[in-house]
C-alpha positions in Angstrom: -41.8 16.8 -11.7 -39.6 14.4 -13.5 -36.0 13.7 -11.9 -33.2 14.8 -13.9 -31.4 11.2 -13.8 -28.0 11.5 -15.4 -26.1 8.7 -13.1 -27.7 5.5 -12.5 -26.1 2.7 -15.1 -27.7 -0.2 -13.2 -31.3 -1.0 -12.7 -30.4 -1.9 -8.8 -32.0 0.1 -6.2 -29.6 -0.3 -2.8 -31.3 0.4 0.3 -28.9 -0.9 3.1 -25.2 -1.5 3.8 -23.1 -2.8 6.4 -19.2 -2.9 6.4 -18.2 -3.8 2.6 -21.7 -5.1 1.5 -24.6 -3.3 0.2 -28.5 -5.0 -0.2 -31.1 -4.1 -2.6 -34.8 -3.4 -1.9 -35.4 -7.2 -2.9 -32.8 -8.4 -0.2 -30.1 -9.4 -2.9 -26.6 -8.8 -1.2 -23.8 -7.5 -3.1 -20.0 -7.1 -2.6 -19.0 -3.4 -2.7 -15.6 -2.9 -4.4 -16.4 0.6 -5.2 -17.5 2.3 -2.3 -19.8 4.8 -3.9 -17.0 6.8 -5.8 -14.6 6.0 -3.1 -16.7 7.9 -0.5 -17.1 5.2 2.0 -13.9 5.0 4.1 -14.8 3.3 7.1 -17.4 0.9 5.9 -21.3 1.4 5.4 -23.3 1.8 8.5 -20.2 1.4 10.9 -21.6 1.3 14.7 -19.1 3.8 16.0 -19.7 6.1 13.1 -23.8 6.0 13.3 -23.6 6.3 17.2 -21.7 9.8 16.9 -23.8 11.0 13.9 -26.9 10.4 15.6 -25.7 11.7 19.1 -24.8 14.7 17.5 -28.1 14.8 15.3 -30.0 14.7 18.9 -28.2 17.6 19.9 -27.5 20.0 17.0 -27.4 19.1 13.3 -26.5 22.6 12.4 -25.9 26.1 13.3 -23.8 28.7 11.0 -20.3 29.9 11.4 -21.3 33.1 12.5 -20.5 31.3 16.1 -18.1 29.1 17.3 -17.9 25.7 16.7 -15.5 23.5 19.1 -16.0 20.4 16.6 -14.1 22.4 14.0 -11.3 22.9 16.3 -11.1 19.1 17.2 -11.2 17.8 13.8 -8.3 20.4 12.9 -6.3 19.0 15.5 -7.0 15.3 15.1 -6.4 15.6 10.9 -3.2 17.6 11.5 -1.7 15.0 13.8 -3.0 12.0 12.0 -2.1 13.2 8.5 1.3 14.5 9.6 0.0 18.1 9.1 -0.6 19.5 12.1 1.0 23.1 11.2 -1.1 23.6 8.3 -4.5 25.4 8.4 -7.8 23.8 7.6 -10.7 25.4 5.5 -14.0 23.3 5.9 -16.3 23.0 3.1 -18.8 20.8 1.4 -17.3 19.0 -1.7 -14.2 18.1 -3.6 -14.8 20.4 -6.3 -15.5 23.3 -4.2 -12.2 22.2 -2.1 -10.6 22.7 -5.6 -12.2 25.7 -6.4 -11.0 27.5 -3.4 -7.5 26.1 -3.7 -7.2 27.7 -6.8 -8.9 30.8 -5.6 -6.2 31.0 -2.8 -3.4 30.5 -5.3 -4.4 33.4 -7.2 -4.9 35.6 -4.8 -1.3 35.1 -3.2 0.7 35.2 -6.4 -1.9 37.7 -8.7 -1.2 35.2 -11.5 -4.3 33.3 -13.6 -2.5 30.3 -15.5 -2.7 26.9 -14.1 -0.9 23.6 -15.1 -2.8 20.5 -14.9 -2.3 16.8 -16.3 -3.8 15.2 -19.3 -6.9 13.3 -18.5 -7.1 15.1 -14.9 -10.4 15.4 -13.0 -10.9 17.9 -10.7 -14.6 18.8 -10.4 -17.6 20.0 -12.1 -17.6 23.6 -10.7 -16.4 26.6 -12.7 -12.8 26.7 -12.1 -12.4 23.0 -11.2 -13.9 22.0 -14.3 -11.3 24.4 -16.2 -8.6 22.0 -14.7 -10.5 19.1 -15.6 -9.4 17.5 -18.8 -12.5 16.7 -20.4 -14.1 18.9 -23.1 -17.3 17.3 -22.5 -18.0 18.7 -19.4 -16.4 22.3 -20.2 -19.4 24.5 -21.0 -18.7 27.7 -23.2 -18.7 29.9 -19.8 -16.0 27.8 -18.1 -13.7 27.8 -21.2 -11.3 31.0 -20.1 -8.3 29.2 -21.5 -6.2 29.8 -18.3 -5.3 26.2 -18.0 -2.7 24.0 -19.9 -2.8 20.3 -20.1 0.4 18.3 -19.9 1.5 14.7 -19.7 2.0 12.9 -16.5 5.2 12.4 -15.4 6.8 14.4 -18.6 9.1 16.6 -16.3 10.6 18.5 -19.0 7.5 19.9 -20.3 6.1 20.9 -17.0 9.4 22.6 -16.2 9.4 24.5 -19.6 6.0 25.6 -19.0 7.1 26.7 -15.4 9.9 28.7 -16.4 7.8 31.2 -18.2 7.2 32.6 -14.9 3.5 33.0 -15.2 2.0 30.1 -13.8 -0.1 30.5 -10.9 -0.6 26.9 -10.0 0.2 23.2 -10.6 -2.7 21.2 -9.5 -2.0 17.4 -9.7 -3.4 14.0 -8.5 -0.6 12.0 -7.5 -2.9 9.0 -8.6 -5.5 9.8 -11.0 -8.8 8.2 -10.6 -11.4 9.1 -13.4 -8.3 9.3 -15.6 -7.4 5.5 -15.4 -5.1 5.1 -12.1 -2.3 6.6 -13.9 0.4 7.4 -10.8 2.9 10.0 -10.8 6.4 8.9 -10.2 8.7 9.8 -7.3 11.2 11.6 -9.9 8.5 13.4 -11.5 6.9 14.7 -8.6 10.1 15.7 -6.8 11.2 17.4 -9.7 7.8 19.3 -10.2 7.9 20.5 -6.5 11.5 22.1 -6.7 10.4 23.7 -10.1 7.3 25.4 -8.4 9.3 26.4 -5.6 12.0 27.9 -8.1 9.5 29.9 -10.3 6.9 31.0 -7.5 4.6 28.8 -8.4 1.9 26.9 -5.9 1.7 23.2 -5.8 -1.7 21.7 -5.0 -2.2 18.1 -4.6 -5.9 16.9 -5.3 -6.1 14.0 -2.8 -9.9 13.9 -3.1 -9.9 10.3 -4.4 -6.2 9.4 -3.6 -6.2 10.7 -0.2 -7.5 9.9 3.3 -5.8 6.6 3.8 -6.8 4.9 0.5 -3.2 4.8 -1.0 -1.8 2.9 2.0 -0.6 6.5 3.5 -2.8 9.2 5.0 -2.0 10.8 1.4 -1.0 9.5 -1.8 1.9 12.1 -2.2 3.6 11.1 1.0 4.9 7.9 -1.3 6.6 10.3 -3.5 8.5 12.4 -0.7 6.9 16.1 -1.7 4.9 18.6 0.8 2.6 20.4 -1.1 1.7 24.0 -0.4 -2.2 23.2 -0.6 -3.8 19.8 -0.3 -7.8 19.4 -1.2 -9.7 16.6 0.2 -13.5 15.3 0.4 -15.2 11.8 -0.3 -13.6 9.7 2.3 -13.6 12.3 4.9 -16.8 11.9 6.1 -17.9 8.4 5.1 -20.7 9.8 3.0 -21.8 12.9 4.7 -21.1 15.7 2.1 -17.7 17.2 3.3 -14.5 18.6 1.9 -11.4 20.5 3.1 -8.2 22.3 2.3 -5.3 22.3 4.1 -3.2 25.0 3.7 0.5 25.9 4.4 1.4 28.2 7.5 3.0 30.5 4.7 -0.3 31.3 3.2 -2.1 34.2 5.1 -5.7 34.3 3.9 -7.3 37.7 4.3 -10.8 37.5 5.9 -13.7 37.4 3.4 -11.6 35.5 0.8 -12.9 32.2 1.7 -16.3 31.4 2.8 -19.1 28.9 3.3 -22.8 28.4 4.6 -22.8 24.8 5.2 -19.1 24.0 5.3 -17.8 22.4 8.7 -21.3 22.1 10.3 -21.8 20.3 13.2 -23.1 17.0 12.0 -20.5 17.0 9.3 -17.6 17.7 12.0 -19.2 14.7 14.1 -19.0 12.3 11.1 -15.5 13.2 10.0 -14.3 13.0 13.8 -16.0 9.7 13.9 -14.0 8.4 10.7 -10.7 9.4 12.3 -11.6 7.5 15.5 -12.3 4.4 13.5 -9.1 4.9 11.5 -7.1 5.0 14.7 -8.8 2.3 16.5 -9.0 -0.1 13.4 -5.7 0.7 11.7 -7.4 1.3 8.2 -4.8 3.1 6.6 -2.3 0.3 7.2 -5.2 -2.2 6.0 -5.4 -0.6 2.9 -1.7 -1.0 2.2 -1.8 -4.5 3.3 -4.9 -5.6 1.6 -4.2 -3.6 -1.1 -1.2 -5.1 -1.8 -2.9 -8.8 -1.2 -5.4 -7.6 -3.9 -3.2 -6.5 -6.5 -1.1 -9.7 -6.1 -4.6 -12.0 -6.8 -5.2 -9.7 -9.7 -2.1 -9.9 -11.5 -1.8 -13.7 -10.8 -5.4 -13.9 -12.8 -3.3 -12.5 -15.8 -1.9 -15.8 -16.7 -5.2 -17.5 -17.0 -7.2 -14.3 -18.2 -5.3 -12.6 -20.9 -8.1 -10.4 -21.4 -6.5 -8.6 -18.3 -4.1 -6.3 -19.9 -2.5 -4.8 -17.1 -3.1 -4.1 -13.2 -1.9 -0.6 -11.5 -2.6 1.1 -8.7 -1.7 1.7 -4.8 -3.2 0.5 -1.7 -7.1 0.1 -2.1 -6.9 2.3 -5.4 -6.4 -0.2 -8.1 -7.4 -0.2 -12.1 -7.7 -3.2 -14.0 -7.1 -2.7 -17.8 -9.0 -4.9 -20.0 -8.5 -5.8 -23.8 -12.5 -5.5 -23.9 -14.7 -2.3 -22.8 -15.5 -2.6 -19.2 -19.2 -2.2 -19.6 -19.9 -5.9 -20.2 -18.0 -7.0 -17.5 -19.3 -4.6 -15.1 -22.8 -5.7 -16.1 -21.8 -9.6 -15.5 -20.5 -8.5 -12.1 -23.7 -6.6 -10.9 -26.5 -9.0 -12.5 -24.8 -12.4 -12.1 -22.1 -12.2 -9.4 -23.3 -9.5 -7.1 -20.2 -7.3 -7.0 -20.2 -3.6 -7.6 -16.9 -1.9 -9.0 -16.2 1.3 -10.9 -14.8 2.1 -14.2 -12.5 4.7 -16.1 -12.1 5.2 -19.7 -13.6 2.5 -22.0 -11.6 -0.2 -20.8 -10.7 0.0 -16.9 -12.3 -1.6 -14.0 -11.9 1.0 -11.1 -11.4 -0.7 -7.7 -12.3 1.7 -4.6 -13.5 -0.6 -1.6 -14.0 0.7 1.8 -10.9 0.6 3.7 -11.8 -2.0 6.0 -12.0 -4.5 3.2 -10.6 -8.1 4.1 -8.6 -10.6 2.6 -11.6 -13.1 2.7 -13.7 -10.3 0.8 -10.4 -10.1 -1.6 -10.8 -13.7 -2.4 -14.5 -13.6 -2.6 -14.2 -11.0 -5.2 -11.8 -12.6 -7.1 -13.8 -15.7 -7.5 -16.8 -13.6 -8.7 -14.4 -11.6 -11.0 -13.4 -15.3 -12.6 -16.8 -16.0 -13.5 -17.7 -12.7 -14.8 -14.3 -12.8 -17.3 
């Protein structure tokens, strides 16, 4: 059998990691400013994470949701307290796409409507409903194209209000900081106006925090910078530091009917142990605060480079979610960073370097990265 290999861009086999560093099978060290699609939140192979996951695996890796799992209760209570959403309900699943899928279904179950508003350049996943609300025709198969979705420009409040005023919109789904879309950020005025319009017209507001949430922006959720409180919040990626997991946080106003939502693997014992270990480290090491402080430092250093490197057109972002908009395609710069400077970054569009490092990044790591980036540029 031949592997259906659609992802690898670089001929590098990463076999080991520690903190913000990874190593290939030849022993070459790399600085990781990508965190594997923003998944690595507390760092590679954090000792406490390894200990807790190993400890749980030695006891029980999995049993079905037909029996009680106290780890799920512990996770719900801890996540609620740390995030500021202790009155919300937590539904645990396996991925970000599945989180958005269930959020949209729950919205439709609640108000009976079918239309959804999504932002231009949005990315919400690759499953059926999630791909419908993703603004990328390349990944919307004919079977997915049911025309339920209207895409609107980010921050164009009158355009969104006009659609909502029609009274038939089931849900709005929004990344307060777009990842794949190029680190485009919702403004406070737009977000607050949108939330008010959703409430006025009976539309459910879903904030997709899969990439921008879980501390990455310097607050637990990116929408907390904007002064809004969504009806539904979806999370994944950093929630379990690489163990497949996703979740939906649901307003107490919702009353899901038994059987509407369900999962085989979601919230399994091993996943919950991983997620609890992440929250342990968040609290002990202050990683959300670190993302804010080190993120500001990284932004300052990148903006300082613009004076000497006009190829950098713009630097934007928040916390440790930063886009470097280049005047040239990112492919060559990323190639130089990997093969010559031994540093991983992400990308967006054709010209944007996307920086999504582990939240344990230090100022020394930033200084190291800046020197490598200079050489690549």
